[in-house]
C-alpha positions as CSV (number, residue, x, y, z in Angstrom):
1,M,-0.6,-201.7,-107.0
2,S,-0.7,-203.8,-110.2
3,N,-1.5,-202.4,-113.6
4,H,-2.6,-204.8,-116.3
5,S,-2.3,-202.2,-119.0
6,E,-5.3,-203.7,-120.9
7,K,-6.1,-202.0,-124.2
8,E,-9.8,-201.3,-123.9
9,N,-11.0,-201.8,-127.4
10,P,-14.8,-201.4,-127.8
11,P,-16.5,-204.8,-127.2
12,F,-17.7,-205.0,-130.8
13,V,-14.2,-204.5,-132.1
14,S,-12.9,-207.0,-129.6
15,L,-15.5,-209.5,-130.8
16,I,-14.5,-209.0,-134.5
17,Y,-10.8,-209.5,-133.6
18,L,-11.7,-212.8,-131.8
19,L,-13.7,-214.1,-134.7
20,L,-11.1,-213.2,-137.2
21,I,-8.3,-214.8,-135.2
22,A,-10.3,-218.0,-134.7
23,L,-11.1,-218.1,-138.4
24,A,-7.5,-217.7,-139.3
25,G,-6.5,-220.3,-136.8
26,L,-9.0,-222.7,-138.3
27,V,-7.6,-222.2,-141.8
28,V,-3.9,-222.5,-140.7
29,F,-4.3,-225.5,-138.5
30,T,-6.5,-227.3,-141.0
31,I,-3.8,-226.9,-143.6
32,L,-1.2,-228.1,-141.1
33,A,-3.3,-231.1,-140.3
34,F,-3.5,-232.1,-144.0
35,I,0.2,-231.5,-144.5
36,T,1.0,-233.7,-141.4
37,G,-1.4,-236.3,-142.7
38,F,0.2,-236.3,-146.1
39,F,3.6,-237.0,-144.5
40,I,2.2,-239.8,-142.4
41,Y,-0.2,-241.4,-144.8
42,G,1.0,-240.2,-148.2
43,S,-1.3,-239.1,-151.1
44,E,-4.1,-241.3,-149.9
45,V,-4.9,-239.0,-147.0
46,L,-8.3,-238.1,-148.5
47,S,-9.3,-241.7,-149.1
48,L,-8.3,-243.4,-145.8
49,T,-10.3,-246.2,-144.3
50,G,-10.2,-248.2,-141.0
51,T,-7.7,-247.4,-138.4
52,K,-5.8,-245.0,-140.7
53,Q,-8.9,-242.9,-141.2
54,L,-9.5,-242.9,-137.4
55,G,-5.9,-241.8,-136.8
56,F,-6.3,-238.9,-139.2
57,L,-9.6,-237.9,-137.7
58,K,-7.9,-237.7,-134.3
59,L,-5.1,-235.6,-135.8
60,A,-7.6,-233.3,-137.4
61,Q,-9.6,-233.0,-134.2
62,T,-6.5,-232.1,-132.2
63,A,-5.5,-229.5,-134.8
64,S,-8.9,-227.9,-134.8
65,T,-8.9,-227.6,-131.0
66,L,-5.5,-225.9,-131.1
67,G,-6.4,-223.7,-134.1
68,I,-9.8,-222.6,-133.2
69,F,-9.6,-222.3,-129.4
70,I,-6.2,-222.4,-127.7
71,V,-3.9,-220.5,-130.0
72,P,-6.6,-217.8,-130.9
73,A,-7.3,-217.3,-127.2
74,V,-3.6,-216.7,-126.4
75,I,-3.2,-214.3,-129.4
76,F,-6.4,-212.4,-128.5
77,A,-5.4,-212.1,-124.9
78,R,-2.0,-210.7,-125.9
79,I,-3.7,-208.1,-128.2
80,Q,-6.0,-207.1,-125.4
81,S,-3.5,-207.0,-122.6
82,R,0.2,-206.7,-122.0
83,N,-0.3,-209.6,-119.5
84,P,-2.2,-212.3,-121.2
85,L,-1.9,-214.7,-118.3
86,T,-3.7,-212.2,-116.1
87,Y,-6.3,-211.4,-118.8
88,L,-7.2,-215.1,-119.1
89,K,-7.1,-215.5,-115.3
90,L,-4.4,-218.2,-115.6
91,N,-2.2,-217.0,-112.8
92,T,-4.9,-216.3,-110.1
93,P,-4.2,-218.1,-106.8
94,V,-6.8,-220.7,-106.2
95,K,-8.0,-221.9,-102.8
96,P,-8.0,-225.8,-102.6
97,L,-11.5,-225.7,-101.0
98,L,-12.8,-224.0,-104.2
99,V,-11.2,-226.7,-106.3
100,L,-12.8,-229.4,-104.1
101,L,-16.2,-227.7,-104.3
102,G,-15.9,-227.4,-108.1
103,I,-15.4,-231.1,-108.4
104,T,-18.2,-231.9,-106.0
105,I,-20.6,-229.6,-108.0
106,M,-19.8,-231.5,-111.2
107,V,-20.6,-234.8,-109.5
108,A,-23.7,-233.5,-107.8
109,S,-25.1,-232.0,-111.1
110,A,-24.6,-235.2,-113.1
111,P,-28.1,-236.7,-112.6
112,F,-29.9,-233.4,-113.3
113,M,-27.8,-232.9,-116.5
114,E,-28.6,-236.5,-117.6
115,W,-32.3,-235.6,-117.1
116,M,-31.9,-232.4,-119.2
117,I,-30.2,-234.4,-121.9
118,S,-33.1,-236.9,-122.0
119,V,-35.7,-234.1,-122.1
120,N,-33.8,-232.2,-124.8
121,K,-33.7,-235.3,-127.0
122,Q,-37.5,-235.4,-127.1
123,M,-37.6,-231.9,-128.6
124,N,-40.0,-231.6,-131.6
125,L,-40.4,-228.5,-133.7
126,P,-43.8,-227.2,-135.1
127,D,-45.0,-228.7,-138.4
128,F,-43.9,-225.6,-140.4
129,L,-40.3,-226.2,-139.2
130,Q,-40.2,-229.9,-140.1
131,G,-37.5,-229.2,-142.8
132,L,-35.3,-227.5,-140.2
133,E,-35.9,-230.4,-137.8
134,R,-34.9,-233.0,-140.4
135,W,-31.7,-231.0,-141.1
136,M,-31.0,-230.8,-137.3
137,R,-31.4,-234.5,-136.9
138,V,-29.1,-235.3,-139.8
139,Q,-26.4,-233.0,-138.3
140,E,-27.0,-234.6,-134.9
141,D,-26.6,-238.2,-136.3
142,Q,-23.5,-237.3,-138.2
143,L,-21.8,-235.7,-135.2
144,K,-22.9,-238.7,-133.1
145,E,-21.3,-241.1,-135.6
146,L,-18.1,-239.1,-135.6
147,T,-18.0,-239.1,-131.8
148,M,-18.6,-242.9,-131.7
149,Q,-15.6,-243.4,-134.1
150,L,-13.4,-241.2,-132.0
151,L,-14.3,-243.1,-128.8
152,K,-13.3,-246.5,-130.2
153,M,-10.5,-247.6,-127.8
154,N,-8.8,-251.0,-127.8
155,H,-5.7,-250.3,-125.7
156,P,-4.8,-248.1,-122.7
157,A,-2.8,-245.9,-125.1
158,D,-6.0,-245.2,-127.0
159,L,-7.5,-244.1,-123.6
160,V,-4.6,-241.7,-122.9
161,I,-4.8,-240.2,-126.5
162,N,-8.6,-239.7,-126.2
163,L,-8.3,-238.1,-122.7
164,V,-5.8,-235.6,-124.2
165,M,-7.8,-235.0,-127.4
166,I,-11.4,-235.1,-126.1
167,A,-11.0,-234.0,-122.4
168,I,-7.8,-232.1,-121.7
169,L,-7.3,-230.0,-124.8
170,P,-11.0,-229.1,-125.3
171,A,-11.4,-228.3,-121.6
172,I,-8.4,-225.8,-121.8
173,G,-9.2,-224.4,-125.3
174,E,-13.0,-224.0,-124.9
175,E,-12.7,-222.4,-121.5
176,L,-10.0,-220.0,-122.7
177,I,-11.9,-218.9,-125.7
178,F,-15.5,-218.9,-124.4
179,R,-15.0,-218.0,-120.7
180,G,-11.6,-216.3,-120.8
181,C,-12.3,-214.2,-124.0
182,L,-15.9,-214.2,-125.2
183,Q,-17.6,-214.0,-121.8
184,K,-15.3,-211.1,-120.9
185,I,-16.3,-209.3,-124.1
186,M,-20.0,-209.9,-123.6
187,T,-19.8,-208.8,-120.0
188,R,-18.2,-205.5,-121.0
189,W,-20.7,-205.1,-123.8
190,T,-23.8,-205.6,-121.6
191,N,-22.1,-204.2,-118.4
192,N,-23.5,-207.2,-116.5
193,Y,-21.7,-210.4,-115.8
194,H,-24.9,-212.4,-115.7
195,W,-25.6,-211.4,-119.3
196,G,-22.0,-212.1,-120.2
197,I,-22.1,-215.6,-118.7
198,W,-25.4,-216.6,-120.4
199,T,-24.6,-215.1,-123.8
200,A,-21.3,-216.9,-123.9
201,A,-23.0,-220.1,-122.7
202,I,-25.6,-219.9,-125.5
203,I,-22.9,-219.4,-128.1
204,F,-20.8,-222.1,-126.5
205,S,-23.7,-224.6,-126.9
206,A,-24.7,-223.5,-130.4
207,I,-21.2,-223.7,-131.8
208,H,-21.2,-227.5,-131.1
209,M,-24.0,-227.9,-133.6
210,Q,-25.6,-230.6,-131.5
211,F,-29.2,-229.3,-131.2
212,Y,-30.6,-232.2,-129.1
213,G,-28.1,-231.5,-126.4
214,F,-28.3,-227.7,-126.6
215,F,-29.9,-226.9,-123.3
216,P,-27.8,-229.1,-121.0
217,R,-24.7,-227.9,-122.7
218,M,-25.9,-224.3,-122.3
219,L,-26.4,-224.9,-118.6
220,L,-23.0,-226.4,-118.3
221,G,-21.5,-223.3,-120.0
222,A,-23.3,-221.1,-117.6
223,L,-22.1,-223.2,-114.6
224,F,-18.5,-222.9,-115.9
225,G,-19.0,-219.1,-116.3
226,Y,-20.1,-218.6,-112.7
227,L,-17.3,-220.7,-111.5
228,L,-14.9,-218.4,-113.3
229,V,-16.5,-215.2,-112.2
230,W,-16.7,-216.2,-108.5
231,S,-13.3,-217.9,-108.3
232,K,-11.5,-215.4,-110.5
233,S,-9.5,-218.4,-111.9
234,I,-9.9,-220.1,-115.3
235,W,-8.5,-223.3,-113.8
236,I,-11.6,-224.2,-111.9
237,P,-13.9,-224.2,-115.0
238,I,-11.2,-226.0,-116.9
239,L,-11.1,-228.7,-114.3
240,A,-14.9,-228.9,-114.3
241,H,-15.0,-229.1,-118.1
242,F,-12.3,-231.9,-118.0
243,I,-14.4,-233.9,-115.5
244,N,-17.4,-233.6,-117.8
245,N,-15.6,-234.8,-120.9
246,G,-13.2,-237.2,-119.2
247,T,-16.0,-239.1,-117.5
248,A,-17.6,-239.8,-120.9
249,V,-14.2,-241.0,-122.3
250,I,-13.4,-243.3,-119.4
251,S,-17.0,-244.7,-119.4
252,A,-16.7,-245.5,-123.1
253,Y,-13.4,-247.2,-122.5
254,V,-14.7,-249.3,-119.6
255,Y,-17.8,-250.3,-121.6
256,Q,-15.6,-251.5,-124.5
257,K,-13.2,-253.4,-122.2
258,N,-16.3,-255.2,-120.7
259,G,-17.6,-256.1,-124.2
260,Q,-20.4,-253.6,-124.1
261,P,-21.4,-251.1,-126.9
262,I,-20.1,-247.5,-126.7
263,E,-23.6,-246.3,-127.1
264,K,-24.3,-247.1,-123.5
265,I,-22.7,-243.8,-122.5
266,N,-25.8,-242.2,-124.0
267,E,-28.1,-244.1,-121.7
268,T,-29.6,-242.3,-118.7
269,P,-28.3,-244.3,-115.6
270,Y,-30.9,-242.9,-113.2
271,A,-33.9,-244.3,-115.1
272,T,-36.9,-242.0,-114.4
273,N,-36.5,-241.4,-110.7
274,A,-37.7,-237.8,-110.4
275,Y,-36.5,-237.6,-106.8
276,V,-32.9,-238.2,-107.9
277,Y,-33.1,-235.4,-110.4
278,F,-34.7,-233.0,-108.0
279,F,-32.2,-233.8,-105.2
280,S,-29.4,-233.3,-107.7
281,L,-30.7,-229.9,-108.7
282,L,-31.1,-228.8,-105.0
283,L,-27.7,-230.1,-104.0
284,T,-26.0,-228.4,-107.0
285,A,-27.7,-225.1,-106.1
286,A,-26.7,-225.4,-102.5
287,L,-23.1,-226.2,-103.5
288,M,-23.0,-223.3,-105.9
289,W,-24.1,-221.0,-103.1
290,I,-21.4,-222.3,-100.8
291,F,-18.9,-221.9,-103.6
292,Y,-20.0,-218.3,-104.1
293,K,-19.8,-217.4,-100.4
294,K,-16.4,-219.1,-99.9
295,A,-14.9,-217.4,-102.9
296,I,-16.0,-214.0,-101.7
297,Q,-14.6,-214.6,-98.3
298,Y,-11.3,-215.9,-99.8
299,Y,-10.7,-212.9,-102.0
300,E,-11.7,-210.5,-99.4
301,D,-9.1,-212.0,-97.1
302,L,-6.5,-211.8,-100.0
303,N,-7.3,-208.1,-100.6
304,K,-7.0,-207.4,-96.9
305,I,-3.6,-209.1,-96.8
306,D,-2.5,-207.0,-99.9
307,V,-3.6,-203.8,-98.3
308,E,-1.9,-204.6,-95.0
309,G,1.3,-205.4,-97.0
310,L,1.3,-201.9,-98.4
311,D,1.1,-200.2,-95.0
C-alpha cells in the first residue's frame, strides 16, 4: 500500500499558505522580469515602445505565469505532501481513451462556449451600478488591448513563442494552481467535490478580471475540474486548457497571415444558429457522461489489478 504522507493542514490554513506563496511569487518574479528587462533593454525598460515594448510585455507575462501559478503550485504541493507529484496528480497513469475523449469534449463544446461568450458580452447592470459597469468595461477594454498586442505575430517564431507563453505555460500553471491546489482545498473545506470544483471555477474566472467573459470561463473551469476529478490526472485538464488557448493563438496567426484583423478571433463563427448551440450542449453533456463512466471503469480495473498483485 502507498502512503502519500500528506500534512493535513486545516483548509483555511492551506488557503492562506497558497495565497501567501502566490503573492511572494508575484513579487519575486516581477522583480526578476524587470532585472532581466534592464539587462536586455537598458535603463529605458520603463519607456519602451514598438517591438521592444511588445518583447518586454511577453517577458513580463511569462514571468507572471511562472511566479503566480507554476512555482507557487509546486512549493505549496511540497508543503502539503512529501510527494508533490502525487498531490498534484502529475504521475497518475492516464488511459489514452480518456485523453481522446477530453480532446473531443473541447471540440464539441466550442459552439456552446461561443454562444455563452456572446450572451455574456451583452450583460448590463442595473442603473444604480452604472459606475461599476463603466469600471468593468474599462478593465475589459484594457485587457483586450493587451491581448491584441500579445497576439501580434509576423513570423512562425512569434507563433511558437505565443503558443508557449499563452497556451502551454498558462495551461500548466493555471491548472496546477486552480485545479491541483485550490480545488483540492475547497473540496476538503466543503467536504464535497462538486462545491470544490465550482468554487475554484468561480475564482478561476474572477481572477482574470474579464467580466464580460466571466460565465463561459467559469464553465470552462468547472469542465476542467470534473475532468480532473474523474480522470484523477491533471494532464487531461492541462491538455483541454491548452486546446482552448492554443486554438485562439493559432487562429490569430492564420488571420494575420491572410491579411485579416486579429479581432476576427472574437467573432462568433456560428452566427445565430440556435440548433448548433443546442446540439453542442447535448453532445458535450453526452461526452462528459461517457468520460465519467469510462474513467470509473478504468480505475476500478486498476484497483482490481493492484489488489490481485498483493495476493
